[in-house]
C-alpha positions as a printed NumPy array, in Angstrom:
array([[-49.48 ,  -2.148,  77.058],
       [-50.29 ,  -4.285,  74.013],
       [-47.896,  -5.634,  71.416],
       [-49.022,  -6.036,  67.792],
       [-46.865,  -8.007,  65.326],
       [-46.853,  -7.979,  61.535],
       [-44.915, -10.767,  59.83 ],
       [-43.486, -10.415,  56.303],
       [-41.149, -12.639,  54.297],
       [-38.569, -11.761,  51.703],
       [-35.728, -13.403,  49.828],
       [-32.401, -11.775,  49.284],
       [-28.758, -12.516,  48.565],
       [-25.66 , -11.091,  50.174],
       [-21.993, -11.603,  50.755],
       [-20.358, -10.95 ,  54.113],
       [-16.92 ,  -9.423,  53.528],
       [-14.767,  -6.396,  54.05 ],
       [-13.318,  -4.881,  50.883],
       [ -9.965,  -4.132,  52.494],
       [ -9.36 ,  -7.809,  53.425],
       [ -8.232, -10.602,  51.164],
       [-10.588, -13.437,  50.247],
       [ -8.667, -15.657,  52.689],
       [ -9.024, -13.137,  55.56 ],
       [-12.729, -12.7  ,  54.798],
       [-13.207, -16.468,  54.774],
       [-11.492, -16.755,  58.13 ],
       [-13.892, -14.202,  59.655],
       [-17.131, -14.927,  57.798],
       [-16.674, -18.543,  56.645],
       [-18.783, -19.751,  53.74 ],
       [-20.861, -16.52 ,  54.018],
       [-17.934, -14.704,  52.357],
       [-18.256, -16.715,  49.121],
       [-17.393, -14.241,  46.323],
       [-20.563, -15.263,  44.451],
       [-22.691, -14.635,  47.531],
       [-25.532, -16.739,  48.935],
       [-29.192, -16.241,  49.752],
       [-31.763, -16.515,  52.486],
       [-35.508, -16.616,  52.828],
       [-35.888, -14.109,  55.668],
       [-38.822, -13.671,  58.02 ],
       [-39.313, -10.167,  59.336],
       [-41.483,  -9.455,  62.389],
       [-42.284,  -5.819,  63.173],
       [-43.715,  -5.328,  66.669],
       [-45.558,  -2.135,  67.618],
       [-46.594,  -1.457,  71.187],
       [-49.18 ,   0.895,  72.638],
       [-52.577,   1.314,  74.173],
       [-55.831,   0.541,  72.442],
       [-57.338,   3.57 ,  70.738],
       [-60.9  ,   3.733,  72.08 ],
       [-62.168,   5.116,  68.735],
       [-60.814,   2.247,  66.603],
       [-60.137,  -0.627,  69.015],
       [-56.641,  -0.888,  67.486],
       [-53.142,  -0.209,  68.719],
       [-52.349,   0.227,  65.014],
       [-54.408,  -0.794,  62.022],
       [-52.608,  -3.896,  60.706],
       [-53.571,  -3.07 ,  57.141],
       [-51.722,   0.245,  57.515],
       [-48.734,  -1.412,  59.209],
       [-48.578,  -3.949,  56.334],
       [-48.625,  -1.122,  53.776],
       [-45.839,   0.808,  55.581],
       [-43.558,  -2.219,  55.922],
       [-44.049,  -3.296,  52.322],
       [-43.5  ,   0.212,  50.877],
       [-40.621,   1.258,  53.132],
       [-38.741,  -2.069,  53.441],
       [-39.935,  -5.1  ,  51.488],
       [-40.162,  -3.338,  48.142],
       [-36.519,  -2.345,  48.529],
       [-35.012,  -5.634,  49.71 ],
       [-37.054,  -8.539,  48.318],
       [-35.164, -10.47 ,  45.648],
       [-32.243,  -8.006,  45.863],
       [-28.529,  -8.234,  46.434],
       [-28.204,  -6.58 ,  49.843],
       [-24.634,  -5.526,  49.151],
       [-25.38 ,  -3.454,  46.074],
       [-29.145,  -2.986,  45.473],
       [-30.429,  -1.527,  48.773],
       [-29.837,   2.151,  49.413],
       [-30.248,   1.969,  53.188],
       [-27.618,  -0.801,  53.415],
       [-24.828,   0.895,  51.368],
       [-21.506,   0.776,  53.179],
       [-22.783,  -1.751,  55.746],
       [-21.785,  -5.419,  56.014],
       [-25.242,  -7.015,  55.566],
       [-25.19 ,  -9.29 ,  58.596],
       [-28.593, -10.098,  60.065],
       [-27.744,  -7.75 ,  62.952],
       [-26.984,  -4.813,  60.631],
       [-30.03 ,  -5.483,  58.485],
       [-32.329,  -5.464,  61.559],
       [-30.874,  -2.131,  62.762],
       [-31.201,  -0.652,  59.265],
       [-34.821,  -1.772,  59.   ],
       [-35.52 ,  -0.189,  62.413],
       [-34.098,   3.112,  61.186],
       [-36.294,   2.961,  58.121],
       [-39.48 ,   2.311,  60.12 ],
       [-38.961,   4.103,  63.435],
       [-40.35 ,   7.53 ,  62.473],
       [-42.987,   6.169,  60.094],
       [-45.194,   4.297,  62.56 ],
       [-48.211,   6.657,  63.052],
       [-49.897,   4.845,  65.956],
       [-48.259,   3.131,  68.886],
       [-44.457,   2.938,  69.012],
       [-42.063,   0.662,  67.228],
       [-41.027,  -1.855,  69.903],
       [-38.979,  -4.487,  68.186],
       [-37.627,  -5.825,  64.896],
       [-37.125,  -9.554,  64.695],
       [-35.317, -10.855,  61.649],
       [-35.039, -14.618,  61.106],
       [-32.209, -15.544,  58.783],
       [-32.919, -19.275,  59.143],
       [-35.424, -21.221,  61.192],
       [-32.763, -21.549,  63.918],
       [-31.141, -18.07 ,  63.813],
       [-32.734, -14.718,  64.391],
       [-31.908, -11.275,  65.695],
       [-34.133,  -9.034,  67.771],
       [-33.482,  -5.318,  67.927],
       [-35.314,  -2.865,  70.202],
       [-33.667,   0.355,  69.243],
       [-30.637,   2.12 ,  70.65 ],
       [-30.342,   3.46 ,  74.178],
       [-30.427,   6.963,  72.689],
       [-34.187,   6.737,  72.067]])
């Protein structure tokens, strides 16, 4: 089994909060990330596909194709956007790094033509990242 990784970067803003809570309650849960004006990150996304080498091509997946898929399905929708209001696949979800990673997985899972989506890694900062490998239902 081989693992192929494509790395992309994007910038986005968000606010972590629950509408039904007061600003004080949101601040207690989410701290400065609940700032009513929001805040931003320069995210790093790693999409890992696993599989066997195709003897015809020598690839698990053509990285040019993987790049195109990620940019069309994900990056074009989230780069330089407000994750709370601008991104259709995040509507109704608190845009924590965890939830963003799961949502990206759901966008890509059925669109990888060769190999299998193995993991989504989403770096919010150089020190904090999330790795998601799909649900147990798969």
